[in-house]
N, C-alpha and C positions, 0 to 999 in steps of 0.2 A: 366483389371479399370481403369479410365479416366485419361488424363492426360491435364492439363492447358498450358498455353503457360510459355514459361520459363521465370524464371526470376533470378539474382543477387548472390541473395539467395540460401541458403539450403534447399532443397525441402521438403517436407511434404507427408507422408503418411500418407493417413486417410483409414481402413479398419477393416472390420468388421474378430474377431481372428477366426481362422478356427474351432479349439476346444473350444473353451469357450464361442466365438458366441458375447464375447466382440466389445465394439468395440473399436476398440484403435488409437492413432497419434505417428508419428515416428518423429525423425529426425528436420529439422526444427536447427532457434535459438535461443535466447532469446527475442527478442521482439516474434517470433511464439509463444511460447512457452506461454507468455502470454494470446495470442489472444486469444488460447488454453483452458485455465485457466479462460479466463470470457466466455468464451462457455460453459462452466457444464465439463470438463474434467478436470483430477484428474493427477495430478503430481504424478507418482512413479519414483523410483530412486534405484533401486536396478536389478545391474546385470547394467544398460544404464538407461538414461535420458527416457523417454516416459511417452505415458500419459494415461488411459482410461475415457469413459466418464462415469459422473455419477452414483451410483444407482439410484437416484433420476429422474432419469428421466425415465418416463414411456418407456413399447414395440414400443408401436404403434407412441410416438415422437419422438424415436430416430434418424429416416434417418430426419427428418426438423434440432435439431437439429445440428445435425451432417452436414447437409449443408449450417448452417450458419457457423460452423465454418473453411467452405469452401471458399464461397464467402467472409467473413471477411481476411482471409487469401490470397487471392485471391488481394482483394484490394490494400495492404496491398504488394504486388508485388511476391509472392513467388512462386514456381512452386509446385500442391496439386496432387498430385501423390491418389484420391481413390478410391474404388468401386463403382462400377455402379450406386447402388442407391444411395452415394452421390454422386456424381457430378454434379455440377451444373454451369451454364453457368454467373448467376450470381457475381455482389461481393456487399460486405455493407460497406461504409466507416468507419472504427470507428471512436465515441463518444470520447472526453475530456477524459481521466479515471482522476482518483485522482491521480494516481500513474506520469500521464503524468505531470498536472499541478505543481509538486511537480521536475521533471525532467526542463520545460519550465523555475520552480525559478531557480534553481540550472545554468540553463545558465545564465541566467539575471547574476547572483550572481555574472561568474564567469567574463561575459562581464560590469561590472559596473568600472568603473577606481577611485572612491575613499571609502575609509574603512570607511565616515558615511556612504554612500548610501547605502553601503554594509548592514552594523546594520540595517536601516531600513527596510532594506527586511528581517532581522530575522523576525520581529514583529513575521509576519504567523505564523514559524518555533517554536518561544521559548515563546510564550502568556502563560501565565499560563491559567489554568483552561479547555480552550476552543485552543487550537496552537495546532497545527499538531499531536508534541510529549506527547501534553496532553492528546489530543485524541485516539495517541495511547495506548500509557498506561492503558484508557478507558478503551479498545477492548479488553486487552491482560484481566482486570480485569471481565470482561464481560464475557468473556472465561471463568474466571474458576466458574464464578457462574455455567456457563452449564456444566462442568466436574460435579459439585457438586451435584445439582439437579438430574444428573445421578445416583447418593446413591451407585455403587460400591467400591469392594475398591479395584478396579486398577485406580478408576478416581480421587484420591484425591489427588495424587501422581500430576498428570497431573494439578489438581490446583492448587498446591502450585508455583509448577512452574509455572507458569503465571505468578503468584505474585510476584515470586522472579525474575518473567522476566523484567515485570512492576517495578516495587520499588527499588532494587537494581542493574538492569542494564540497563535500559533504562533511569533513576531516573538520574544515575548520568552524561550519558549523554545530557540529559538536563541541569544540571546543568553545565557542560563544557561551552555551550552553548548561557547558558543567562552571564557565563561571557566574552566569546568570542564579544557576541555582546556587551556589552559597553566597552569592551576596542578597537571593530573597531568606537563607538563612540566618546571617549571619545580623540582617537589620528586625529577624522576627526575634530572634534572642535578648537576653536580660540584659543590659549597660552591664560590661564586665566581663565576657562575655564573646561579646564578636570576636569577629575575625578582619584585617585578615594574621598570621602568626605567624613565626621564622621556618623554616623544616625543620623539623626534628636530626638531631650531628647520625652523622653516616655511620652506618653498624658497623661493630669489629671485624675486624679481617677474618673469615677462617680462621682457625689454625690447623698449625700436622697434624698434630696428636691425636687420636682419638677417644671421642668421646666414651664417657662411659664410667664403670664405676673400677679399676685396675686391681690386684694383685699385686 
């Protein structure tokens, strides 16, 4: 087993299981786990937290994929103990992931001095239809559709669970954050311009006559 240079983080072991021949990864911390999961490893939590290479990876590609995981972990500063077939001196820098973008947004929120500015930063999170939370809800509904297409007796409860999480778990979070964003905006506004306000009057009912100039 090959060893890379030491780092301050916990070591990661990538090896082929002697009994099953499955490529496994163990050790590391949350960041290391995220790197593995973005390199086609699946997380397992039975007994202990560890990872296995996805069965969707063809046998002839397992070495290359495992070496990529080693390279990415090494680039992040981890000590990697790898079987000889997976060892590589290379590194591969991580790209800016969606999760990292959200984490960067969280850090900006922590450092923003005024309530009004924080409210502005929340727009991407709370935007209706295509904000972060709305998109996450769409993802859950899409997963539900996948399970419905599998059309087995055990799949429908999973599909219903995905719908439930989107509508009844994620939905209230989105509603709360919309209220928080409005509250922060009002707190940051000058006196006399703060809400809440009464809703606007209902729009007039459409007329049956066609609009536009007639002769």
